[in-house]
C-alpha positions as CSV (number, residue, x, y, z in Angstrom):
1,M,57.5,215.0,-65.0
2,P,57.9,211.2,-65.6
3,P,58.1,208.8,-62.5
4,E,61.1,208.4,-61.3
5,R,60.5,204.1,-60.8
6,I,59.1,202.1,-63.5
7,Y,57.9,198.5,-63.8
8,R,58.3,195.6,-65.7
9,V,56.0,191.9,-64.8
10,L,57.9,188.5,-66.0
11,V,57.0,185.3,-65.3
12,P,59.7,183.7,-63.2
13,V,61.4,181.3,-65.9
14,E,62.1,184.7,-67.2
15,W,63.4,186.3,-63.9
16,Q,65.5,183.7,-63.0
17,A,66.7,183.5,-67.6
18,M,67.4,187.4,-66.4
19,Q,69.3,187.2,-62.9
20,E,71.3,184.6,-64.8
21,A,71.9,186.7,-67.9
22,G,72.0,190.1,-66.3
23,T,70.2,191.2,-68.7
24,Y,66.1,191.5,-69.6
25,R,66.6,190.9,-73.8
26,G,62.3,191.2,-73.8
27,S,59.6,188.9,-74.6
28,A,58.5,188.0,-78.7
29,L,55.9,190.2,-77.7
30,D,58.8,192.8,-76.9
31,L,61.0,191.8,-79.8
32,R,58.3,191.4,-82.6
33,D,57.7,195.0,-81.3
34,G,61.2,196.6,-81.2
35,F,61.6,197.6,-77.8
36,I,60.3,196.4,-74.2
37,H,56.8,197.1,-72.7
38,L,57.1,198.4,-69.6
39,S,54.6,200.6,-67.2
40,A,54.2,203.3,-64.7
41,E,52.7,202.1,-61.4
42,D,49.2,202.8,-61.9
43,Q,49.7,200.6,-64.3
44,V,51.0,197.4,-63.4
45,S,47.0,195.6,-62.6
46,G,45.9,196.6,-66.0
47,T,49.2,194.9,-67.7
48,I,48.6,192.0,-65.3
49,A,45.1,192.2,-66.1
50,R,46.0,191.6,-70.3
51,Y,49.2,190.1,-70.6
52,F,49.5,187.6,-67.2
53,A,45.4,186.8,-66.1
54,N,46.6,183.0,-66.2
55,E,50.1,183.2,-64.6
56,P,49.7,181.8,-60.4
57,E,53.0,183.3,-60.3
58,L,54.9,186.5,-61.5
59,T,57.7,189.1,-60.8
60,V,57.6,192.0,-60.9
61,L,60.8,194.8,-61.3
62,E,60.7,197.9,-59.4
63,I,63.0,200.3,-62.0
64,D,64.9,203.1,-61.5
65,A,63.9,205.1,-64.8
66,A,67.0,207.2,-64.6
67,V,69.2,204.6,-65.4
68,L,67.9,203.5,-69.0
69,G,68.7,207.6,-70.0
70,E,66.8,208.5,-73.2
71,R,66.9,204.5,-74.5
72,L,63.2,205.2,-72.1
73,R,60.7,206.6,-73.8
74,W,56.8,207.4,-72.7
75,E,54.6,206.8,-76.2
76,P,51.2,206.3,-76.9
77,S,49.5,203.1,-76.6
78,H,46.6,201.9,-78.5
79,D,44.4,203.3,-76.5
80,G,46.6,206.7,-76.3
81,M,47.4,206.4,-72.3
82,L,51.5,206.7,-72.3
83,F,52.9,204.0,-71.8
84,P,57.2,203.8,-71.3
85,H,58.5,201.6,-73.6
86,L,62.5,200.7,-73.8
87,Y,64.5,200.9,-76.7
88,A,67.9,198.3,-75.5
89,E,67.7,195.6,-72.9
90,L,66.9,196.2,-69.6
91,P,69.6,196.0,-67.2
92,L,70.2,194.1,-64.3
93,S,71.7,196.8,-62.2
94,A,68.7,199.1,-63.1
95,V,66.2,196.6,-61.6
96,V,65.9,198.6,-57.8
97,G,62.7,196.1,-56.0
98,V,61.5,192.6,-56.7
99,H,58.1,192.9,-55.8
100,R,57.1,188.4,-55.8
101,K,52.8,188.0,-56.7
102,A,50.4,185.5,-55.9
103,W,47.4,184.2,-56.3
104,T,45.2,181.7,-57.1
105,R,41.5,182.3,-58.8
106,R,39.9,182.7,-54.7
107,T,42.3,184.8,-53.1
108,R,45.1,186.9,-54.2
109,R,48.3,187.8,-52.3
110,T,51.8,189.4,-52.8
111,R,54.8,189.0,-51.1
112,R,57.5,191.1,-51.1
């Protein structure tokens, strides 16, 4: 059974734009691939390490997967692991939690 909550990692400017627009259309990578890349909870740290390692501050959105309906699909990544992909814009109304993460090279800290 798919998890009830999935996650999207954003840089602060993307989160600000989503709040203003009421929706998130995706990053350049998402637009190129034709869907918004999301993560299960146990995939978030790997996503951050792979795509956001040089970002000093991030916003991790906790999303109610049920709100996304059939537009959400679990598909294999290049390594065969299943990831959630959203074939639509991500509505702000699907966000049920916002977690801000900030760190330096030596220490990592999380703010909620």
